[in-house]
VMD Tcl script that draws the C-alpha trace (Angstrom):
set ca {
  {288.49 114.76 19.42}
  {290.94 116.96 21.10}
  {292.81 115.80 24.26}
  {290.75 117.74 26.31}
  {287.71 116.04 25.21}
  {286.12 118.29 23.08}
  {284.59 116.74 19.96}
  {285.05 117.59 16.44}
  {282.74 116.71 13.68}
  {283.53 113.09 12.16}
  {285.28 113.89 8.65}
  {283.45 112.66 5.56}
  {284.73 110.24 3.23}
  {285.45 112.97 0.49}
  {287.60 114.94 3.43}
  {289.71 112.04 3.92}
  {290.39 111.08 0.17}
  {291.39 114.62 -0.94}
  {294.20 114.77 1.86}
  {296.15 112.58 -0.28}
  {299.13 110.39 1.22}
  {297.98 107.67 3.68}
  {294.66 107.34 5.20}
  {296.02 104.27 7.27}
  {298.87 101.79 7.47}
  {297.12 98.25 8.39}
  {298.31 94.80 8.11}
  {298.33 94.43 4.64}
  {300.33 97.67 4.19}
  {299.98 101.23 3.64}
  {297.16 102.58 1.12}
  {298.49 105.19 -0.83}
  {295.92 105.64 -3.69}
  {293.56 108.49 -2.86}
  {290.52 107.05 -4.84}
  {291.09 103.64 -3.04}
  {291.42 105.45 0.14}
  {287.98 107.31 -0.60}
  {286.49 103.85 -1.63}
  {287.87 102.12 1.64}
  {286.52 104.82 3.78}
  {283.27 105.12 2.06}
  {283.01 101.13 3.06}
  {284.05 101.76 6.49}
  {281.76 104.61 7.06}
  {278.69 103.22 5.42}
  {278.86 99.45 5.60}
  {275.60 97.73 6.89}
  {277.30 96.33 10.42}
  {278.18 98.92 13.13}
  {282.19 99.72 12.31}
  {284.35 101.99 14.60}
  {287.88 103.03 14.89}
  {289.14 104.69 17.66}
  {292.72 106.14 18.94}
  {294.40 104.11 21.72}
  {293.27 106.74 24.19}
  {289.71 106.14 23.49}
  {288.63 109.06 21.19}
  {286.57 107.81 18.45}
  {288.11 108.55 14.87}
  {285.70 106.91 12.31}
  {282.27 105.32 12.78}
  {279.54 104.18 10.18}
  {275.90 105.03 10.39}
  {275.46 101.73 11.87}
  {277.37 102.23 14.80}
  {275.99 105.81 15.53}
  {272.76 104.00 15.25}
  {273.68 101.42 17.52}
  {274.83 103.78 20.48}
  {272.66 106.35 19.59}
  {274.90 109.00 18.75}
  {273.84 112.34 16.47}
  {276.38 112.56 13.40}
  {277.33 116.22 14.29}
  {277.46 118.23 17.75}
  {275.60 115.55 19.81}
  {276.56 116.28 23.55}
  {276.03 112.59 24.72}
  {279.07 111.75 22.59}
  {281.01 112.22 26.09}
  {279.12 109.43 27.91}
  {279.67 106.92 24.82}
  {283.61 107.84 24.96}
  {284.12 107.01 28.61}
  {282.65 103.64 27.91}
  {284.82 103.38 24.67}
  {287.67 104.28 26.58}
  {287.36 101.02 29.06}
  {286.22 98.84 26.24}
  {289.74 99.81 24.57}
  {291.79 99.52 27.96}
  {290.44 95.76 28.21}
  {291.24 94.93 24.55}
  {294.63 96.36 24.31}
  {296.44 93.02 25.98}
  {294.48 90.96 23.91}
  {295.29 92.53 20.46}
  {298.74 92.38 21.00}
  {298.83 88.67 21.24}
  {299.95 86.48 18.47}
  {296.79 86.40 16.59}
  {296.44 90.24 16.90}
  {292.71 89.74 16.51}
  {289.96 89.48 19.39}
  {286.62 88.26 19.28}
  {284.07 89.40 22.09}
  {280.16 89.16 22.55}
  {278.44 92.31 23.73}
  {274.72 92.87 24.64}
  {272.57 95.87 24.68}
  {269.24 96.90 25.76}
  {267.03 97.93 23.15}
  {262.97 99.05 23.00}
  {262.19 95.62 21.78}
  {264.32 93.51 23.95}
  {268.05 92.52 24.64}
  {270.05 92.71 21.45}
  {273.41 90.48 21.18}
  {276.49 91.48 19.18}
  {279.73 89.45 18.17}
  {282.23 92.25 18.01}
  {285.57 91.57 15.82}
  {288.50 93.68 16.92}
  {291.13 94.43 14.69}
  {294.43 96.55 15.30}
  {295.50 99.60 13.30}
  {299.25 100.83 12.61}
  {300.80 103.95 10.86}
  {303.53 103.75 8.58}
  {306.05 103.20 11.15}
  {304.34 100.23 12.23}
  {303.11 101.69 15.39}
  {299.85 100.73 16.75}
  {297.66 104.16 16.87}
  {294.38 102.91 16.83}
  {291.67 100.04 17.37}
  {288.78 99.01 15.01}
  {285.82 96.56 15.57}
  {283.00 95.27 13.63}
  {279.56 94.47 15.32}
  {277.96 91.35 13.73}
  {274.10 91.08 15.34}
  {273.52 87.51 16.68}
  {270.50 88.12 18.55}
  {268.60 85.40 16.84}
  {271.07 82.87 17.38}
  {271.66 83.77 20.96}
  {268.12 83.25 21.64}
  {267.86 80.18 19.92}
  {270.55 78.70 21.76}
  {269.22 80.27 25.11}
  {265.79 78.74 24.32}
  {267.38 75.29 23.59}
  {269.38 75.41 26.55}
  {266.38 76.46 29.02}
  {264.52 73.33 27.25}
  {267.19 71.00 27.75}
  {267.49 72.01 31.41}
  {263.49 72.06 31.92}
  {263.45 68.42 30.26}
  {266.20 67.04 32.64}
  {264.37 68.70 35.55}
  {261.39 67.04 34.51}
  {262.84 63.62 34.05}
  {264.28 63.95 37.58}
  {261.30 64.93 39.48}
  {258.35 63.27 37.75}
  {256.50 60.84 39.06}
  {255.78 59.84 35.40}
  {258.03 56.95 33.87}
  {259.05 57.26 30.02}
  {259.21 54.57 27.60}
  {259.98 53.95 24.06}
  {259.17 50.81 21.96}
  {260.35 49.41 18.83}
  {258.35 48.33 15.63}
  {257.66 45.14 17.21}
  {255.88 46.64 20.38}
  {259.05 45.81 22.30}
  {260.46 48.23 24.88}
  {263.76 49.32 23.52}
  {264.15 52.38 26.48}
  {262.54 52.85 29.91}
  {263.22 55.47 32.44}
  {264.41 54.50 35.79}
  {261.43 55.56 37.41}
  {259.90 52.48 36.66}
  {262.46 50.43 38.98}
  {260.77 52.50 42.04}
  {257.18 51.20 41.10}
  {257.49 47.60 40.16}
  {260.78 46.90 41.68}
  {262.97 45.41 38.62}
  {265.99 46.90 37.10}
  {265.18 48.56 33.50}
  {267.90 45.92 32.00}
  {265.37 43.27 32.86}
  {262.26 45.03 31.39}
  {263.98 46.04 28.05}
  {262.64 43.55 25.34}
  {259.49 42.82 27.13}
  {256.39 43.83 25.24}
  {254.62 46.96 27.03}
  {251.29 45.29 27.42}
  {253.13 42.76 29.43}
  {253.78 44.71 32.10}
  {250.20 44.72 33.19}
  {246.96 43.19 33.36}
  {243.75 43.49 31.66}
  {241.27 45.80 33.57}
  {237.39 45.39 33.27}
  {236.67 49.14 32.72}
  {236.83 50.82 29.30}
  {240.07 52.18 28.29}
  {241.82 48.84 29.91}
  {244.30 46.43 28.19}
  {242.27 45.52 25.25}
  {241.76 49.18 23.87}
  {245.64 49.90 24.84}
  {246.58 46.87 22.49}
  {244.00 47.99 19.97}
  {245.59 51.34 19.72}
  {249.35 49.71 19.75}
  {247.99 47.56 16.82}
  {246.43 50.66 15.15}
  {249.70 52.64 15.53}
  {247.69 55.63 16.31}
  {248.28 58.13 19.20}
  {246.48 57.01 22.55}
  {246.02 58.85 25.84}
  {245.29 57.58 29.45}
  {244.69 53.90 28.37}
  {244.42 52.00 31.85}
  {246.87 49.39 32.71}
  {247.13 47.62 36.10}
  {250.47 46.62 37.20}
  {252.05 44.91 40.02}
  {253.79 47.43 42.85}
  {256.93 46.62 44.32}
  {254.46 45.14 47.53}
  {252.66 42.94 44.69}
  {249.44 44.95 44.86}
  {248.15 46.08 41.54}
  {248.64 49.65 41.01}
  {246.43 51.46 38.17}
  {248.61 53.44 35.65}
  {247.46 55.60 32.82}
  {249.56 55.12 29.44}
  {249.59 57.91 26.95}
  {251.96 57.42 23.49}
  {252.47 58.60 19.83}
  {253.93 56.67 17.09}
  {257.10 57.46 15.93}
  {258.64 56.94 12.32}
  {262.04 57.53 10.19}
  {262.65 60.90 8.86}
  {263.76 59.54 5.56}
  {261.89 56.41 4.85}
  {258.60 57.11 6.70}
  {258.66 53.66 8.10}
  {257.31 52.84 11.54}
  {259.98 52.96 14.03}
  {257.65 52.12 17.48}
  {255.99 54.20 19.99}
  {257.07 56.92 22.56}
  {255.29 57.94 25.76}
  {254.72 58.15 29.40}
  {252.86 56.05 32.51}
  {251.25 57.34 35.08}
  {250.85 56.06 38.52}
  {246.92 57.03 38.96}
  {246.25 54.46 42.02}
  {245.69 57.38 44.47}
  {243.78 59.37 41.99}
  {241.65 56.29 41.03}
  {240.80 55.62 45.06}
  {240.18 59.22 45.61}
  {237.72 59.33 42.52}
  {236.14 56.36 43.92}
  {235.71 58.10 47.37}
  {234.45 60.94 45.80}
  {232.16 59.50 43.56}
  {230.58 57.27 46.89}
  {230.32 60.66 48.54}
  {228.77 62.37 45.61}
  {226.31 59.57 45.96}
  {225.72 59.79 49.68}
  {225.52 63.70 49.17}
  {223.13 63.03 46.58}
  {220.97 60.93 48.74}
  {221.29 63.27 51.70}
  {220.23 65.98 49.79}
  {217.10 64.02 48.11}
  {216.14 62.98 51.39}
  {216.36 66.58 52.66}
  {214.33 67.84 49.64}
  {211.58 65.33 50.31}
  {211.31 66.50 54.31}
  {211.36 70.05 52.91}
  {208.54 69.02 50.11}
  {206.98 67.30 53.52}
  {207.33 70.25 55.75}
  {205.81 72.67 52.88}
  {202.94 70.43 52.59}
  {202.50 70.62 56.29}
  {202.92 74.03 56.42}
  {200.57 74.51 53.60}
  {198.20 72.40 55.59}
  {198.82 74.14 58.61}
  {198.15 77.48 56.81}
  {194.64 76.34 55.41}
  {193.79 74.61 58.98}
  {194.69 78.03 60.68}
  {192.80 79.85 58.06}
  {189.76 77.41 58.34}
  {189.92 77.93 62.07}
  {189.84 81.41 62.03}
  {186.75 81.10 59.59}
  {185.25 78.76 62.24}
  {185.78 81.17 65.03}
  {184.14 83.92 63.03}
  {181.49 81.69 61.83}
  {180.78 80.02 65.05}
  {179.38 83.15 66.78}
  {176.51 82.61 64.39}
  {176.19 79.07 64.86}
  {176.08 79.13 68.70}
  {174.12 82.45 68.73}
  {171.18 81.56 66.80}
  {170.04 78.24 68.79}
  {170.91 79.92 71.97}
  {168.75 82.95 71.13}
  {166.13 80.32 70.18}
  {166.71 78.43 73.88}
  {166.43 82.02 75.46}
  {163.64 83.54 73.56}
  {161.26 80.61 73.64}
  {162.11 80.25 77.35}
  {161.59 83.79 78.26}
  {158.00 83.52 76.33}
  {157.26 80.56 78.18}
  {158.46 81.85 81.40}
  {156.22 85.01 81.16}
  {153.43 83.06 79.79}
  {152.89 85.26 77.19}
  {149.99 83.35 75.48}
  {148.14 82.48 78.67}
  {146.57 79.35 79.04}
  {147.59 78.23 75.56}
  {149.33 74.91 76.76}
  {149.90 73.80 73.21}
  {151.78 76.93 71.79}
  {154.02 76.39 74.91}
  {154.63 72.80 73.92}
  {155.46 74.07 70.68}
  {158.21 76.30 71.90}
  {159.43 73.88 74.11}
  {160.02 71.23 71.37}
  {161.89 74.24 69.29}
  {164.18 75.01 72.79}
  {164.90 70.86 72.73}
  {165.50 71.01 69.05}
  {167.83 74.06 69.36}
  {169.52 72.27 72.35}
  {170.26 69.13 70.19}
  {171.48 71.37 67.64}
  {173.97 73.06 70.10}
  {174.94 69.60 71.58}
  {175.84 67.99 68.51}
  {178.24 71.12 67.48}
  {179.56 70.58 70.72}
  {180.27 66.52 70.32}
  {181.94 67.60 66.87}
  {184.12 69.88 68.43}
  {184.92 67.50 70.91}
  {185.47 64.58 68.67}
  {187.78 67.02 66.38}
  {189.93 67.80 69.54}
  {190.35 64.39 70.61}
  {191.34 63.34 67.54}
  {193.76 65.95 66.83}
  {195.57 64.81 70.17}
  {195.16 61.24 69.16}
  {193.09 60.82 72.47}
  {190.14 59.20 70.71}
  {190.23 55.27 70.61}
  {187.91 52.83 68.94}
  {186.94 49.27 69.66}
  {186.72 46.84 66.65}
  {184.56 44.34 66.85}
  {182.29 42.75 64.01}
  {178.95 44.49 63.66}
  {176.40 44.11 60.74}
  {176.38 46.69 58.00}
  {172.81 46.78 57.71}
  {171.98 47.42 61.14}
  {174.65 50.66 60.98}
  {172.82 51.94 57.98}
  {169.27 51.57 59.57}
  {170.19 53.27 62.69}
  {171.83 56.08 60.74}
  {168.74 56.30 58.24}
  {166.58 56.86 61.40}
  {168.49 59.74 62.47}
  {168.17 61.48 58.95}
  {164.58 60.55 58.20}
  {162.76 63.23 59.99}
  {164.93 65.81 57.88}
  {164.42 64.13 54.73}
  {160.76 63.89 54.69}
  {160.83 67.53 55.71}
  {162.36 68.41 52.41}
  {160.85 65.76 50.48}
  {164.10 63.90 49.57}
  {163.86 60.32 48.74}
  {166.75 57.85 49.82}
  {167.21 55.32 47.60}
  {168.90 51.91 49.37}
  {168.63 48.39 48.98}
  {169.05 46.78 52.47}
  {169.72 43.44 50.67}
  {173.28 44.53 49.51}
  {174.12 45.39 53.24}
  {174.16 41.75 54.12}
  {177.99 41.58 54.97}
  {179.72 41.97 58.39}
  {182.34 44.86 59.23}
  {184.91 44.95 61.49}
  {184.65 48.25 63.16}
  {183.83 50.42 66.18}
  {179.84 50.27 65.52}
  {178.93 53.60 67.40}
  {181.48 55.45 65.10}
  {180.52 53.57 62.03}
  {177.24 54.92 62.94}
  {178.48 58.65 63.45}
  {180.25 58.19 60.03}
  {176.90 57.48 57.80}
  {175.02 59.99 59.90}
  {177.54 62.80 59.13}
  {177.51 61.77 55.42}
  {173.66 61.30 55.18}
  {173.37 64.36 56.90}
  {175.39 66.31 54.40}
  {173.29 64.59 51.46}
  {170.12 65.72 52.90}
  {171.30 69.24 53.79}
  {172.93 70.37 50.87}
  {170.39 68.51 48.16}
  {167.54 70.77 47.13}
  {163.99 69.83 48.28}
  {162.38 67.07 46.15}
  {166.42 65.62 45.23}
  {167.40 62.27 45.78}
  {170.13 60.76 48.26}
  {171.27 57.05 47.99}
  {173.56 54.49 49.16}
  {175.22 51.99 46.88}
  {177.08 48.99 48.54}
  {179.70 46.89 47.16}
  {183.23 44.81 47.84}
  {186.67 45.86 46.72}
  {189.15 43.11 45.68}
  {191.11 43.84 48.79}
  {188.41 42.40 50.85}
  {186.84 45.81 52.11}
  {183.37 47.01 51.78}
  {182.95 49.86 49.74}
  {179.72 52.14 50.84}
  {179.00 55.08 48.54}
  {176.77 58.09 49.87}
  {175.60 60.15 47.16}
  {173.15 62.70 46.18}
  {171.99 64.73 43.66}
  {172.70 68.45 45.21}
  {175.48 70.82 43.50}
  {178.60 68.57 44.20}
  {182.14 69.36 44.92}
  {184.51 70.97 42.78}
  {187.66 68.70 41.86}
  {190.25 71.21 43.31}
  {188.08 70.92 46.93}
  {188.22 67.24 46.96}
  {190.84 67.38 49.93}
  {190.14 70.93 51.11}
  {186.90 69.70 52.54}
  {188.50 67.38 54.76}
  {190.53 69.92 56.67}
  {188.75 71.08 59.79}
  {186.48 73.78 60.17}
  {186.77 74.06 56.16}
  {183.60 75.19 54.29}
  {183.22 75.71 50.73}
  {181.59 79.57 50.71}
  {181.33 80.11 47.08}
  {179.05 77.12 46.89}
  {175.98 75.64 48.45}
  {178.35 74.16 51.07}
  {178.40 77.60 52.76}
  {176.79 79.82 55.31}
  {173.14 79.20 54.21}
  {173.83 75.64 55.66}
  {174.03 75.26 59.25}
  {177.47 72.92 60.59}
  {180.68 73.75 61.87}
  {182.70 72.43 59.14}
  {183.74 69.26 61.21}
  {181.65 66.20 59.88}
  {183.91 65.34 56.96}
  {187.08 65.64 58.64}
  {185.83 63.36 61.51}
  {184.50 60.95 59.48}
  {187.43 60.40 57.71}
  {189.87 60.42 60.85}
  {187.19 57.63 62.31}
  {187.51 55.69 58.88}
  {191.27 55.62 59.06}
  {191.29 54.88 62.80}
  {189.10 51.59 61.95}
  {191.68 50.68 58.96}
  {189.38 52.28 56.42}
  {189.22 55.71 54.37}
  {186.74 58.36 52.91}
  {187.06 60.09 49.99}
  {184.93 61.97 47.68}
  {184.24 61.67 43.97}
  {182.68 63.52 41.00}
  {182.67 67.22 40.23}
  {180.85 70.49 40.54}
  {177.11 70.09 39.09}
  {177.19 66.39 39.17}
  {176.31 65.69 42.75}
  {178.36 64.47 45.42}
  {179.86 60.58 45.87}
  {181.40 59.78 49.09}
  {182.88 56.57 49.23}
  {183.95 54.92 52.35}
  {185.95 51.87 52.53}
  {185.76 49.79 55.58}
  {187.36 46.41 56.52}
  {185.06 43.48 56.73}
  {185.29 40.91 59.69}
  {186.75 37.20 59.10}
  {184.95 34.46 60.19}
  {187.52 33.77 62.61}
  {186.60 37.37 64.26}
  {182.95 36.72 64.12}
  {183.34 33.04 65.76}
  {185.37 34.89 68.70}
  {182.89 37.57 69.21}
  {180.00 35.10 69.42}
  {181.95 32.75 71.82}
  {182.61 35.72 73.90}
  {179.08 36.75 73.99}
  {177.82 33.20 74.78}
  {180.23 32.92 77.54}
  {179.05 36.15 79.01}
  {175.10 35.17 78.65}
  {175.63 31.64 80.75}
  {175.40 33.26 84.15}
  {172.40 35.28 83.13}
  {170.67 31.54 82.04}
  {171.91 30.05 85.56}
  {170.49 32.68 87.80}
  {173.60 33.33 89.43}
  {174.19 37.01 88.02}
  {171.58 39.82 86.83}
}
mol new
graphics top color blue
foreach p $ca { graphics top sphere $p radius 0.5 }
foreach p [lrange $ca 0 end-1] q [lrange $ca 1 end] { graphics top cylinder $p $q radius 0.2 }
display resetview
């Protein structure tokens, strides 16, 4: 390297040895043997650790391959040597003063960035003198200490982390001996229970708290200590500074002597989980309340769904009712108008019998219209909760007899036999008599209507365990499909795909009215059987008590006395 900074190629070892004379004069004296000089040069140039020798002005004299690789310098003609020489001059200037000291050596540590991370080296500097003991150069050997530095840094970071944790953690650290007595406990315990550690050391760890009733309490904790096995989150309730119990979770591991393997005790931590326990308990209560609220919401949603389904069925039935009602009303109205017109025009002259027949047909059609209108009015009042019942003791036999008298003519027309044992009807009901008759008229009319000519309709009477009378009106008609057992009680509903459909007159209000009337009288109406087995409608009605019968009789006797005395008529 020239004084101007131009670079010469570094000499090879053979070239240095061939010059004869001194290679270098070091601390041990001059090396004059050419072979020894060549060997020394080769060692310096090829040693595994990076080695350099530089003139005092900073020009590089010797550098082995390790040094060249370390600083990324090409062996011949590299232009990046200028940058390195500038750094080297600065390095030489810094160590010159130290090299003049008594030791004649200097050790420094340097770090370099590498593609795999930061690399660390310990540099051993040494002076180089010429034959006149003049300092002409300095040298240095780089020993990589990356692994040692990394280990020391990790240990230092770990120690600092541990110290920070101990200072800031809310947990307390403990250690016991082989007799389960506390040999060490951190100062944090003093803040928790208000006792200095000196008083606590020597006590058994389990004696710091009281047993708990929950799994993982003091019993399980003592069992883990006795078994000398690791444990985690064992529950222990300890009195706090204010005297109130606070819940702690203890975790620990057994420790053993490294050489003998003898059990030496436990090390572990304790955590105050009182706030967490309270929060979890509150969370459990809130979760239970939320589940109850969700359950109630689901039940209400289910009821809404059912109500919506019922409303949709009712709306559909009403639509079908309005579509069919024109037929129900138009047919008898046309009959009334037609027969009345024939009578008005005297179409058959003086034939009175013919006019009487037409008049009876007009009356029949009018009664049918009146029945439809009454059913519609009753359904409307029931839906609006405007219909009231007057419950009084009434004989079941008289109720059924009246209902039978109203359907007997139609049954006779179809040659239908009505089976009924009046002896079984000897009982008193607590009902509205007019409405009870209406129920049985509706059921018997349906039985006669839907039973083919020559069939049978019957009434079976019994008594239920709850004290109610059970009256079953049955027929030998087509029956009701099981999936329609509830649908037929919806207002305006008719089973169009079976015989209970348009071939038969009616607005589809008899059954829903009968059920609602029965329920108003604390009873019910339900259908039994299946399609093809005939229909069975069971009517449950309350029986009158002896007290109610006596009260009614007394009231009737009291009402009859003025008539007997002639005062009132």
